[in-house]
N, C-alpha and C positions, 0 to 999 in steps of 0.2 A: 832285664825284664822284657818279655815279649810284648807285642802290641796287644794281644789278647789279655795278658795280665794287667797291662796299663788300663785298658778299657774296663775290666772288671773292678779294678781298684777305684777308678773314678765314678763308676756307676753304683758302687756299694752293694752289689748283689752277693748274697751268701749262697753256697751250693745247696743247702737245705735250710728250711725254716720251720718254725712252730707257728702255724697260722694264728692260734689264740694269742701267743706272745706278740706277734706282729700287729694284731688288732689293738692290743693294749699299748704297744709302742706308739702307734699313730695317734691314738686318742690322747695319750699322755703328752705327746709332742704338741698337739693343738691346745691342750689345756695349759701347758706351760706358757705358751704365747699369750693366752688370755689372762693368766695370773700376772705375767710380767707387764703387760700393757693394758691397764684397766680401762683405757678409753676405747678399746676394741670390744664391741658388743655383738657383732654380727659376722657370720661367715656367709659368703655368696658364692654360688657355683652354678654354672650352666649344666643342665641335664640333657643329654643327647638320647638316652635310651640304650647306650652301650655299656659294656662291662666296667670301664674305668670310672665314668661319672657316677654310676650306680654305687660302686664301692666307696669312692671318696664322699659321696653324698650321705651314705648311711653312717660312715665313720664320723662325719661332721655333725650329724643329728645326734648320735650317741654322745659325742663330746659336749654338745650344748645341754643335753638332758642331765649329764653328770655335773656340769659346772653350775647349773641352776640350783641343784640340790645342795651343792657344797657351799656356794656363796649366798644362797637364799636371795637370789636376784632373778626375777622373772624377765628382766630386760634382755637377757642373752637369747639369741635365736639364730637359726639357720634358715637362709632364704634360698630355695631352689628356683632356678630361672629356666624357663623354656624359651628358646631363641630360634624359632623356625624361620626359614626363608620361604615365605609363602606357605604352602601346605607341605609338611614334611612327610616323606614316604614311610618313615618309621615311627609315626605318632603313637601307634599301639605299643611299641617297645618302650617309648618314653613313659607312657601311662603305667606300664608294668613296673618300670624302675621306680617311679614315684610312689607306687603302692608299697614297694619294699622299703624305700627310704623313709617315708612318713615325715616329710619336712614340716617345720614349724609354719612356714609360709611358702606359697607358690606364686610366682609372677610369670606372666607370659608377655614377651615383647617380640613382635614380628619385625625382623630386620630387613625385609624385602625393600621397603621404600627407601631407607637411607643407603642401602647397598646399590640399588639401581640409580639413585640420584648421584652417587659418587662416580659410578661408571659413566653416566651421561655427562657429568662435568668434565671428566677426563677426555671423553670423546670430543667435546667442544674444543678442548685445548689441543686437539690433534694427537692424543694418546689412545691408540687402539687397545681396548681392554679385552684380551683373550680369556678363555674359560679358566685357565689356571690362575691368572691374575685375579679374576673375579672371585675365585675360591678363597684366595688370601684376604681379599677385602671383606668377605663374609666373616672369616675367622677373626679379623681385627675389629670389625663392627660388633661382633659378639662380646669381645673383651671390653670395648668402649662402654657397651651397655652395662656389663657387670660392674665395672668400676663406678659408673654413675649411680647404680643402685647401692653399692657399698658406701660411696660418699654420703648418700642421703641417710644411711642407717648406721653410721659409726662403725663401718665394717671393713673387712679385707676380703680379697678374692682368692679362692682356692683353685689350684690347678690339678689336672689329672695326669700329668706327665709321669711316666713310670720308666723303669730301666730299659725296656725294649724300645720304646719310642725315643728315649734319650740317646741311646747308642746309635740309632738309625737317623737321628735328627728329624724324625717324622712328626713335626709340629710346625706351625706357622710362627715365625719370629715376630714377637710383639702381638701375636694373636693368642692362640691357646697356650703359647709358651711364655706369656707375659703375666703370670700370676704372682701372688705374694707368698703363698705357702704351697709346698708340694708334699702332701702327706704320705704318698706311696712311691716316692722317688726311687727307693732302694729295691723295689720289687719288680720282677719281670712279669710277663703276661700270665704264665701258669701259676705263679705264686699269688697273683691277684685273684685268680680263679679259686685258689685254695682258701683265701680269706672269705670270699663270697659264699662258698660252700659252708664254711664254719658259721657264717652269719645267717645261714639258712635262706639264701636268696633263691628265687625261682630259677630253675635249671635254664630256662630260656634266656635269662639275662647274661649268664657267663658263657653260653654256647652260641650267642649271636656272632655272626661273621663280622669281625672288626672292619669298619670303614669310616674314613673321614667325611665322606659324602659332601664334598665342597664344590665339585664341578657339575654344572648343569648338563653337560654333554656326556658325562659318565656317572650317572646317578647310582649311588650305592656300590661303586667299584671297591672291591676288597683291598685292604691294605697290602696283603701278601702279594697280590698281582702287581701293585705299583712298586713294591720294594724288590720283587724278584727273589724273595726268600721267605720261608715260612716262619711264623712266630715260634714254632717248635724248635727250629734251628737256631733262631736268635736266643731263645731261652737256654738251650743247651750251651751255646757259646758263652753266654754271660754267667753260666754256672761252672765254667771251666772245663766243660766236656769237649771231646774232639768232634768236630763237624766235618762235612765233606770240604775238600779244597775249594770247590765252587762257592759253597755257602760262606766259607771264611772270607774269601775274596770279596764277595758282595757286601758282607757286613762291614768289613774293614774299609772298603771303598766309601760306603755311606758315612762311616764315622769320620773319615778324613775330609770328605767334601762338605760336611755339615758342621765342622768344628766351630765356625763363626757363630752358629746358633747357640752354642753352649757357653758363650763368652760375653761378658759385658762389653759395651762399646770400647773399642781399642784405643789406647792412648800411647804416647811416645815412651811411656814407662813399661809397657807390656812387651813380652817376648813372644808375642803371638805367632809371628811368621816363621820362627825358627824351630 
């Protein structure tokens, strides 16, 4: 088995999909969890204004609407959470995504104060917090907030990790990578777009340039610039297509370097290093 074949197998990407069937698959997956664990009443998700959170948010809302009808229980709900650091540059994009999602409830929690307090506390302890570190603190603070909301509402936290991000390890460990359910894990970026088109999302939602937008000194920097490869190439790779030697090298290098992010804490029983 080649490394590409191994990566495709682990990420679960299919070379072609039926968007309607995949929408159904994600909703049924989330409903199955709700049926199995009756104490779960709420899904919580941070909404950034980008493609991935818009897709997962809409799927979550549709799931809750179906489960309420089937169980005849109005206690089930989806909570969308805006988590700006101060004033977000893409606030209008977030509003557009929320208009598409139509969440049962919307909460906004500004994370600037706790993030800055954490950075200041580290500085007092002699730890210089550079921009990249602060970006990770932001991501983890957002997840802390989502879990607090979930705890208060008998809920669990959804994640937006998809195959392209997973392969590249392009997420913060225990930040946006620390969710309970990953409804679109098996889909790459272009497949996620196909689902949004089928769900009749605003064109601007799935054409927005993907960005983590975590670093103060590089606001809105495109994912593709950071990664050194395009999502088109990543998607081709995960669908088993041939990509340029350079793109293949970059993708496989990211996969190897970020393997620890895709693994639970390592114990003496793991074969992680081999």
